[in-house]
Each structure stands twice: as structure tokens, then as C-alpha cells.
C-alpha positions as a LaTeX table, in Angstrom:
\begin{tabular}{lrrr}
\hline
Residue & $x$ (\AA) & $y$ (\AA) & $z$ (\AA) \\
\hline
Met1 & $-31.94$ & $-6.46$ & $-16.90$ \\
Gln2 & $-34.76$ & $-4.55$ & $-15.20$ \\
Asp3 & $-34.50$ & $-6.78$ & $-12.14$ \\
Phe4 & $-30.71$ & $-6.40$ & $-12.08$ \\
Gln5 & $-31.08$ & $-2.63$ & $-12.07$ \\
Arg6 & $-33.71$ & $-2.74$ & $-9.32$ \\
Val7 & $-31.67$ & $-5.01$ & $-7.05$ \\
Val8 & $-28.43$ & $-3.04$ & $-7.37$ \\
Thr9 & $-29.80$ & 0.52 & $-7.44$ \\
Gly10 & $-33.44$ & 0.43 & $-6.32$ \\
Glu11 & $-34.64$ & 1.86 & $-9.65$ \\
Phe12 & $-34.61$ & 1.02 & $-13.34$ \\
Gly13 & $-35.22$ & 2.44 & $-16.78$ \\
Lys14 & $-36.07$ & 6.10 & $-17.24$ \\
Glu15 & $-36.07$ & 6.84 & $-13.50$ \\
Leu16 & $-32.57$ & 5.39 & $-13.14$ \\
Leu17 & $-31.36$ & 7.23 & $-16.23$ \\
His18 & $-32.68$ & 10.51 & $-14.79$ \\
Lys19 & $-30.88$ & 9.84 & $-11.52$ \\
Phe20 & $-27.71$ & 8.93 & $-13.40$ \\
Asn21 & $-27.82$ & 12.11 & $-15.50$ \\
Ile22 & $-28.22$ & 14.29 & $-12.41$ \\
Ala23 & $-25.33$ & 12.54 & $-10.64$ \\
Ala24 & $-23.16$ & 12.66 & $-13.77$ \\
Ser25 & $-23.66$ & 16.43 & $-14.04$ \\
Gly26 & $-21.19$ & 16.73 & $-11.17$ \\
Leu27 & $-18.39$ & 15.35 & $-13.31$ \\
Ser28 & $-15.98$ & 17.55 & $-15.18$ \\
Pro29 & $-17.82$ & 19.67 & $-17.81$ \\
Ser30 & $-15.40$ & 18.40 & $-20.43$ \\
Ile31 & $-16.67$ & 14.82 & $-20.05$ \\
Asp32 & $-19.46$ & 13.87 & $-22.44$ \\
Met33 & $-21.44$ & 10.96 & $-20.98$ \\
Ala34 & $-23.43$ & 10.51 & $-24.20$ \\
Ser35 & $-21.25$ & 11.48 & $-27.13$ \\
Asp36 & $-22.57$ & 11.51 & $-30.68$ \\
Ala37 & $-20.15$ & 8.72 & $-31.56$ \\
Met38 & $-21.52$ & 6.53 & $-28.75$ \\
Leu39 & $-25.13$ & 7.17 & $-29.71$ \\
Arg40 & $-24.41$ & 6.40 & $-33.37$ \\
Ala41 & $-22.77$ & 3.11 & $-32.37$ \\
Phe42 & $-25.80$ & 2.20 & $-30.23$ \\
Leu43 & $-28.26$ & 3.07 & $-33.01$ \\
Ala44 & $-26.31$ & 1.06 & $-35.58$ \\
Ala45 & $-26.13$ & $-1.94$ & $-33.25$ \\
Glu46 & $-29.85$ & $-1.69$ & $-32.50$ \\
Asp47 & $-30.79$ & $-1.57$ & $-36.16$ \\
Ala48 & $-28.57$ & $-4.50$ & $-37.14$ \\
Gly49 & $-29.56$ & $-6.58$ & $-34.11$ \\
Arg50 & $-33.30$ & $-6.12$ & $-34.46$ \\
Arg51 & $-33.19$ & $-6.91$ & $-38.18$ \\
Ala52 & $-31.12$ & $-10.03$ & $-37.53$ \\
Tyr53 & $-33.54$ & $-11.15$ & $-34.83$ \\
Ala54 & $-36.60$ & $-10.57$ & $-36.98$ \\
Trp55 & $-35.14$ & $-12.53$ & $-39.90$ \\
Gln56 & $-33.34$ & $-15.33$ & $-38.07$ \\
Arg57 & $-33.65$ & $-18.84$ & $-39.44$ \\
Ala58 & $-31.93$ & $-22.19$ & $-39.07$ \\
Ser59 & $-29.17$ & $-21.30$ & $-41.53$ \\
Gln60 & $-28.53$ & $-17.98$ & $-39.78$ \\
Pro61 & $-28.79$ & $-18.48$ & $-36.01$ \\
Ile62 & $-29.15$ & $-15.40$ & $-33.86$ \\
Ser63 & $-26.24$ & $-16.17$ & $-31.50$ \\
Leu64 & $-23.51$ & $-14.37$ & $-33.48$ \\
Ala65 & $-25.67$ & $-11.36$ & $-34.27$ \\
Met66 & $-26.73$ & $-11.16$ & $-30.63$ \\
Gln67 & $-23.10$ & $-11.23$ & $-29.54$ \\
Ala68 & $-22.22$ & $-8.38$ & $-31.91$ \\
Trp69 & $-25.29$ & $-6.45$ & $-30.75$ \\
His70 & $-24.32$ & $-6.67$ & $-27.09$ \\
Asp71 & $-20.59$ & $-6.18$ & $-27.68$ \\
Ala72 & $-21.23$ & $-2.92$ & $-29.51$ \\
Phe73 & $-22.86$ & $-1.51$ & $-26.37$ \\
Ala74 & $-20.29$ & $-3.04$ & $-24.02$ \\
Ser75 & $-17.38$ & $-1.67$ & $-26.05$ \\
Glu76 & $-18.67$ & 1.89 & $-25.98$ \\
Val77 & $-19.46$ & 1.83 & $-22.25$ \\
Ser78 & $-16.05$ & 0.29 & $-21.53$ \\
Lys79 & $-14.26$ & 3.01 & $-23.50$ \\
Leu80 & $-16.20$ & 5.71 & $-21.67$ \\
Phe81 & $-15.32$ & 4.37 & $-18.23$ \\
Lys82 & $-11.71$ & 3.71 & $-19.15$ \\
His83 & $-11.43$ & 7.41 & $-19.94$ \\
Leu84 & $-13.29$ & 8.39 & $-16.75$ \\
Lys85 & $-10.97$ & 6.30 & $-14.59$ \\
Gln86 & $-8.01$ & 8.19 & $-16.01$ \\
Val87 & $-9.32$ & 11.73 & $-15.62$ \\
Ala88 & $-11.99$ & 11.68 & $-12.91$ \\
Ile89 & $-11.61$ & 8.66 & $-10.61$ \\
Ala90 & $-12.65$ & 10.56 & $-7.44$ \\
Gln91 & $-15.75$ & 11.91 & $-9.16$ \\
Leu92 & $-16.46$ & 8.45 & $-10.56$ \\
Arg93 & $-16.45$ & 6.97 & $-7.05$ \\
Gln94 & $-18.93$ & 9.64 & $-6.02$ \\
Leu95 & $-21.06$ & 8.75 & $-9.03$ \\
Ala96 & $-21.05$ & 5.13 & $-7.89$ \\
Ala97 & $-22.07$ & 6.23 & $-4.39$ \\
Asp98 & $-24.96$ & 8.24 & $-5.83$ \\
Ile99 & $-26.27$ & 5.41 & $-8.00$ \\
Leu100 & $-25.60$ & 2.11 & $-6.20$ \\
Arg101 & $-27.28$ & 0.92 & $-3.03$ \\
Pro102 & $-25.16$ & 1.77 & 0.05 \\
Glu103 & $-25.20$ & $-1.93$ & 0.99 \\
Ile104 & $-23.44$ & $-2.73$ & $-2.28$ \\
Leu105 & $-20.66$ & $-0.24$ & $-1.62$ \\
Ser106 & $-20.21$ & $-1.39$ & 1.98 \\
Gly107 & $-20.09$ & $-5.07$ & 1.08 \\
Gln108 & $-23.23$ & $-5.91$ & 3.07 \\
Leu109 & $-25.07$ & $-6.96$ & $-0.08$ \\
Ser110 & $-23.72$ & $-9.11$ & $-2.89$ \\
Val111 & $-25.54$ & $-9.72$ & $-6.16$ \\
Thr112 & $-25.00$ & $-12.42$ & $-8.77$ \\
Trp113 & $-26.60$ & $-11.93$ & $-12.17$ \\
Leu114 & $-26.45$ & $-14.89$ & $-14.52$ \\
Tyr115 & $-27.87$ & $-15.65$ & $-17.92$ \\
Lys116 & $-27.73$ & $-18.92$ & $-19.83$ \\
Asp117 & $-26.37$ & $-17.58$ & $-23.13$ \\
Ala118 & $-23.14$ & $-15.79$ & $-23.98$ \\
Thr119 & $-24.95$ & $-12.46$ & $-23.85$ \\
Pro120 & $-28.03$ & $-11.23$ & $-21.96$ \\
Gly121 & $-30.13$ & $-11.45$ & $-25.10$ \\
Tyr122 & $-32.92$ & $-9.34$ & $-26.54$ \\
Ala123 & $-33.62$ & $-6.19$ & $-24.50$ \\
Tyr124 & $-34.47$ & $-2.51$ & $-24.68$ \\
Ala125 & $-31.42$ & $-0.42$ & $-25.54$ \\
Leu126 & $-31.81$ & 1.65 & $-22.37$ \\
Asn127 & $-31.84$ & $-1.43$ & $-20.14$ \\
Arg128 & $-28.77$ & $-2.83$ & $-21.87$ \\
Tyr129 & $-26.90$ & 0.47 & $-21.49$ \\
Leu130 & $-27.84$ & 0.98 & $-17.83$ \\
Ser131 & $-26.96$ & $-2.60$ & $-16.90$ \\
Leu132 & $-23.50$ & $-2.16$ & $-18.40$ \\
Val133 & $-23.05$ & 1.18 & $-16.60$ \\
Ile134 & $-24.00$ & $-0.45$ & $-13.29$ \\
Gln135 & $-21.41$ & $-3.17$ & $-13.83$ \\
Glu136 & $-18.71$ & $-0.55$ & $-14.44$ \\
Leu137 & $-19.71$ & 1.47 & $-11.36$ \\
Ala138 & $-19.75$ & $-1.64$ & $-9.17$ \\
Ala139 & $-16.30$ & $-2.66$ & $-10.41$ \\
Ile140 & $-14.76$ & 0.58 & $-9.15$ \\
Asn141 & $-14.85$ & $-0.59$ & $-5.52$ \\
Ala142 & $-14.63$ & $-4.32$ & $-6.24$ \\
Asn143 & $-11.03$ & $-4.63$ & $-5.03$ \\
Gln144 & $-12.07$ & $-3.76$ & $-1.48$ \\
Phe145 & $-13.76$ & $-7.14$ & $-0.96$ \\
Ser146 & $-12.61$ & $-10.74$ & $-1.33$ \\
Val147 & $-15.80$ & $-11.47$ & $-3.27$ \\
Pro148 & $-17.09$ & $-8.85$ & $-5.76$ \\
Ala149 & $-20.27$ & $-7.17$ & $-4.58$ \\
Val150 & $-21.70$ & $-7.60$ & $-8.09$ \\
Gln151 & $-20.86$ & $-10.68$ & $-10.15$ \\
Val152 & $-22.04$ & $-11.24$ & $-13.72$ \\
Leu153 & $-21.90$ & $-14.79$ & $-15.06$ \\
Asp154 & $-22.67$ & $-15.45$ & $-18.69$ \\
Ser155 & $-23.39$ & $-18.95$ & $-20.00$ \\
His156 & $-24.74$ & $-20.15$ & $-16.63$ \\
Glu157 & $-28.11$ & $-21.27$ & $-15.35$ \\
Ile158 & $-29.66$ & $-22.36$ & $-12.05$ \\
Val159 & $-29.94$ & $-26.14$ & $-11.81$ \\
Ala160 & $-30.92$ & $-26.60$ & $-8.15$ \\
Ile161 & $-32.35$ & $-24.60$ & $-5.25$ \\
Ser162 & $-32.58$ & $-25.94$ & $-1.71$ \\
Pro163 & $-33.16$ & $-24.48$ & 1.76 \\
Thr164 & $-30.02$ & $-23.39$ & 3.60 \\
Tyr165 & $-31.45$ & $-24.70$ & 6.87 \\
Ser166 & $-33.13$ & $-28.07$ & 7.28 \\
Thr167 & $-35.83$ & $-26.50$ & 9.46 \\
His168 & $-37.38$ & $-24.92$ & 6.36 \\
Ser169 & $-39.52$ & $-26.88$ & 3.91 \\
Cys170 & $-40.22$ & $-25.37$ & 0.49 \\
Ser171 & $-43.95$ & $-25.35$ & $-0.15$ \\
Ser172 & $-44.69$ & $-22.17$ & $-2.12$ \\
Ser173 & $-43.08$ & $-19.02$ & $-3.47$ \\
Ala174 & $-44.72$ & $-17.00$ & $-0.71$ \\
Gly175 & $-43.52$ & $-19.42$ & 1.94 \\
Cys176 & $-39.94$ & $-19.25$ & 0.64 \\
Phe177 & $-39.82$ & $-15.46$ & 0.34 \\
Gly178 & $-37.01$ & $-14.03$ & 2.46 \\
Val179 & $-35.83$ & $-17.48$ & 3.63 \\
Pro180 & $-32.16$ & $-18.29$ & 2.89 \\
His181 & $-31.60$ & $-20.83$ & 0.14 \\
Asp182 & $-28.56$ & $-22.42$ & $-1.48$ \\
Val183 & $-28.33$ & $-22.18$ & $-5.25$ \\
Val184 & $-26.37$ & $-24.44$ & $-7.59$ \\
Leu185 & $-25.23$ & $-22.89$ & $-10.87$ \\
Gln186 & $-23.99$ & $-24.80$ & $-13.90$ \\
Ser187 & $-21.89$ & $-23.58$ & $-16.80$ \\
Ser188 & $-23.62$ & $-24.26$ & $-20.11$ \\
Thr189 & $-20.22$ & $-24.69$ & $-21.78$ \\
Thr190 & $-18.10$ & $-26.75$ & $-19.34$ \\
Lys191 & $-21.01$ & $-28.19$ & $-17.27$ \\
Ala192 & $-19.01$ & $-27.34$ & $-14.15$ \\
Thr193 & $-21.11$ & $-26.39$ & $-11.12$ \\
Lys194 & $-20.69$ & $-23.92$ & $-8.29$ \\
Gln195 & $-22.83$ & $-23.24$ & $-5.26$ \\
Ile196 & $-23.84$ & $-19.95$ & $-3.69$ \\
Asn197 & $-24.98$ & $-20.35$ & $-0.10$ \\
Asp198 & $-27.36$ & $-18.37$ & 2.07 \\
Val199 & $-29.08$ & $-16.47$ & $-0.75$ \\
Gly200 & $-31.73$ & $-14.08$ & 0.54 \\
Leu201 & $-33.62$ & $-13.44$ & $-2.70$ \\
Ile202 & $-33.81$ & $-15.29$ & $-6.01$ \\
Val203 & $-35.40$ & $-13.61$ & $-9.01$ \\
Val204 & $-36.00$ & $-15.68$ & $-12.14$ \\
Arg205 & $-36.78$ & $-13.79$ & $-15.33$ \\
His206 & $-38.37$ & $-16.16$ & $-17.81$ \\
Gly207 & $-38.24$ & $-13.73$ & $-20.70$ \\
Ala208 & $-40.06$ & $-14.46$ & $-23.93$ \\
Met209 & $-39.10$ & $-16.64$ & $-26.85$ \\
Pro210 & $-40.04$ & $-16.30$ & $-30.53$ \\
Asp211 & $-43.34$ & $-17.91$ & $-31.42$ \\
Pro212 & $-42.51$ & $-21.27$ & $-33.08$ \\
Leu213 & $-45.61$ & $-20.89$ & $-35.26$ \\
Leu214 & $-43.94$ & $-17.87$ & $-36.84$ \\
Ala215 & $-40.68$ & $-19.73$ & $-37.47$ \\
Gly216 & $-38.66$ & $-17.46$ & $-35.21$ \\
Ala217 & $-40.16$ & $-14.13$ & $-36.23$ \\
Ala218 & $-39.61$ & $-10.96$ & $-34.24$ \\
Ile219 & $-39.91$ & $-11.29$ & $-30.49$ \\
Arg220 & $-42.52$ & $-9.29$ & $-28.59$ \\
Glu221 & $-41.23$ & $-6.15$ & $-26.88$ \\
Gln222 & $-42.86$ & $-6.89$ & $-23.53$ \\
Met223 & $-41.06$ & $-9.43$ & $-21.36$ \\
Thr224 & $-42.80$ & $-11.84$ & $-19.03$ \\
Pro225 & $-42.93$ & $-10.70$ & $-15.36$ \\
Phe226 & $-40.52$ & $-12.38$ & $-13.00$ \\
Asp227 & $-41.57$ & $-15.17$ & $-10.67$ \\
Leu228 & $-40.00$ & $-16.69$ & $-7.57$ \\
Pro229 & $-39.36$ & $-20.42$ & $-8.05$ \\
Gln230 & $-41.03$ & $-22.91$ & $-5.74$ \\
\hline
\end{tabular}
């Protein structure tokens, strides 16, 4: 989620939240971007999700609890933006212009974010919230282009990466940096594949999994840094 924020906005986390709050201050004073009801829903989802993750076991897999955890955030953000689209659509477009990279809004840059499970998984609450906000902001201008500038694909993973042009030979991450590649994605449910051509940058976030020695005990807060695949 940090990488998704960086790619689409240039910032992430607290810095992005600060920028968002400043931009949102230009909306109608009657609009509460962080209502008490929303914050209570987030806190309740966080508490339930973290407890479920810490105590997961074979008889109680984390998938359903993770889905409820994420959906609680997504539902609140969706309700907020549904209201904003009804009462402040012009201001909302300006908010998108303040937050998103200009290349996203102009259609010069397209971003595909995919994750292999039904939901993004374990993450800081702020990163989950900001990632959902970015998706809503990007969707405002999505109808202007034949292909959405920001696509989010759940239940997908990368299964193949190859150079777009035969003149390039993959030898190292550094050697591949900035060189166009074609990426094959596969649905983890239907096994259907799709290809995205001429990709300028590929970021793979490995994440962190529960330690098997602890039988699935609580995951570490810090995620593994991203790496560019060879």
C-alpha cells in the first residue's frame, strides 16, 4: 500500500495525510472528512482484525476476518465519497487534482495494483485508508479514458515478466530498471491470464508472513522492503 501511494501521488503515510487534510479544507465546511462514526468503525475493525490475526489457527483461517477488516474501511470510505459526489463534485475534482500526480489525471500514466488474495491483507490503518481514498479520487476522472488510469485487481498475481523488445536481455534488477517489460497476470480463482504490455516500472512487495514456528502468531508490524524482480 505504501508503494501504491507513492506511485500514484508521490507521497505516502503521514505526509500524504497532511497534504490530503490541507486540500480537503477547501471543501464545504459542512463536510466532515473524518466523522466520529467513521473513526469508530475503523477502530472497531482494527481491534477485531488484529485479534483475529493474532489468534488465527487451522480451524479459524484468517481469510474471512481479513475480508471483514478491509470491507469495514472500504464501506466507510465509499459512503463518504458517495456523499461528496452528490454535494461537492467540482470541489472533489479539485481535491483529486491536488492529490494525484498530474500524469494520472491526464492519462499519461496508468497504474495497476494487484494482490493475490481477496483483500490487500495486513496493513497499517492509515495506509489502508489512504489507499482506498486514492482509488476513489482516481475513479472520479476514470470515464475520460478507455482504460482506467488506476486499476486495482484483487486475487491476481504476476506469473511472468519478459522484455517488451527483443534487443533487451534481463540480467539484473539494475539492468532492467526503466526498460519496458510485458507482464502476465493470472487470476488466483479462475486461473485466467491477461497481459499488460510496455510496463515502465514493476514494484513487487514481498510483505511478511507469520512465523511458522509460532503457529501463525501475530505478524510483525514492519513489512519487508520492495525489490525489483530479475
